N, C-alpha and C positions, 0 to 999 in steps of 0.2 A: 500557307503551308501549316499543317497540324504538327504539333510537338517538334518545333524547329530545333530546340536545344538537344533533345534526345537524338534526333537525326544527325546533328552536327557532331555530337559525341561519338556516334557510331562511325561517321566518316573519318574523324581524326584518328580514332583507335585503329581502324581498318587500314588506313594509309601509313600509319607509323611502322607497322611490322615490316613490310617489304623495304621501306626506306632504311630502317635500322639494319636489316640483313645486308642490304647493299653496302652500307657503311662498314659493317664488319668485314665484308669481302674485300672492300677497297683497302682497309687497314690490315689485311692479312690475318684476321682473327678467326677464320673458319677452318684452319688446318691446311693440310697439303692439297685438298681437293675441294675448294670453295664452291665450284660450279655444281657438284653433286649435292652439297649441303643445301644450296639455294633451291635446286630442283626438288629435293625432298621436303623442305620446309614449305615451299609454295604449294606443292600438291597436298600436303597435310592441312595447310591453312584453308585451301579450297573445300576440303571435306568438312572441316570444323565449321566453316561459315554455312555450308549446306545444312548441317545438323542444327545449327542455331536458327537458321531461317525456318526449318521445319518445327522448331520448338515454339515459334511465335503463336500459332493457333492454340495449342494446349495451354500456354501461359495466359492467353486472353480468356479462355474458357474458365480457367482456375481463378484468376484474379478479377476479371471483368474490366481490365484496363485496355482501352482501345489502342494505346500507343504501341503495343506489341504487334498488332496487325498492320498498323501504319508503316512500321519499319521492316516488315517481311520482304517486300519487294527490294528494298535497298540492300538487305543482307544477301538475298539471292543474287543480285548483280555483283556484289563483292565476291561471292563464291565463284561466279563466272570469271571475274577479273583475275582472281588468284590462279585459277586453272589455266587461263590464257597465258599468264606469266609463267606458270609451271611448264606448259608446252613450249613456250618461247625459250625458256632457260634450257630445256632439254635439247632443243635444236641447236642452240648456240654453244652451250658449254659441254655437252656430251657428244654431240655429233659434229660440232664445228661447221654447221650448215652444209654438211655433206649428205645430200639427199639420196645419193646412190647407196650410202651406208644405211639410210633409213629403211630401204627395201629389205636389206639383210636383217636388220633389227626386227622388223615385223615378222619375219619367218622364224627367227630364233627365239623371240620373246613375245608370245601371243598376248601377254598382259598389256602390251602397248596398244594393241587393237581394242581391247576392252576399255582402256583409258580414253582412247580416241572416240569411241562411241559415247562415253559419258560426256566428253567435251562437246560433241555435236548436239547431244540432248540439251546441255546447258546453253549452247548457242541459240537453239530454237526458242528456249524459254526466255532468254535475254532479249531476243529480237521482238518477241510478242508480249513483253511485260508491260508495255505502255497502254495508256487508256484507249488510243486509237484501235489497237489490236483487240482490246476487250470489247469495244463497240462493234467492230467488224465481225468478230468471230461469235459474239453472243454467247449462247449456252455452251458452244463447243470450246470456248476459251478455258473453262474449268476442266473439261475433259482433257484438253491438251496439256494443261499444267499438272495433271496427275502423273505426267511423265517424270516428275520429280522423284517418285518412289523407285522407278526403274533406274534412274540416274544414280540414286543413292546405292542401290544394289550393285551396279556396275562399279561405282567408286570404291565400295568396300571390297569387291572381288579383286579389283586392280591393286588395292593396298595389300590385301591378303597375299596375293601372288608375289609381291615384292618382299614382304616381311615374314614369309611362311616359316622361317626358322625361329621366329620369336612371336608367338601368338598372343602373349600377354597384352601388349599395347593394342593390337588389332581388336582383341576381345572387348576392350573398353569402348571403342568407337562403335563396334557392331552392337554391343549391348545398349548403348544410348540410342542408336538407330532403331533397334527392336522396340524399346520402350516408347519412342515417339510414334512408331507405327501402331502399337497397341492403343495408345491414347487417341488415335484417330478412328478406331473401331466405333461404329455408331452407338452401340450399347454402352461402351465405356464413356464416350463423349456425353451421352445423355445423363449418365450417373454423375459426372462431374458438374454438369449444368444444374442438376437438381440440388446437389450438395452446396453449390455456391449460392443458389437462390434461397436455401433454408438458412444459410449462415448469417448470424446477426452482425458479423464483423464487416460485411460488405455493404457499402452504402448504395 
């Protein structure tokens, strides 16, 4: 395994957040509605991990360090894990596992459908993130995993729909996402590569 300590650090940091939030909920430190706080934190955590995973390729191009790319799959899987926990927390704490109520919620709150579509996209990417799928799909694997961009757009739309009364926080995440997309434009990526190649500081 390449860069084991870096991967271990990502695992520990990623696992600590939900564990700490559950501890806060158990200790009644999350206010009168801890279930909603957990749902919100897990959903935002999933979006953050998705943005971090998308940042790995630009970071590798800028620094030349391969460890960023090696950790990209792990970060993407953590994004899926957080969103899966987000969905689970919503079903348990908000709906009380009342699936009849879920049908009503889908009609009243379309942003849930948007979030569900993003989750299904992450599920597809998580299932096909292994080397077997890469070999089986061949060139189609990269095409399939470009679905990440659509998932990010859906995630940001879902988030916007929830916090539409306060756009300041949303704008930060949307801005980061826009910058990451711009860095993937071929012309921009080529300029970054040329700049890194000319830099005397890079070995």
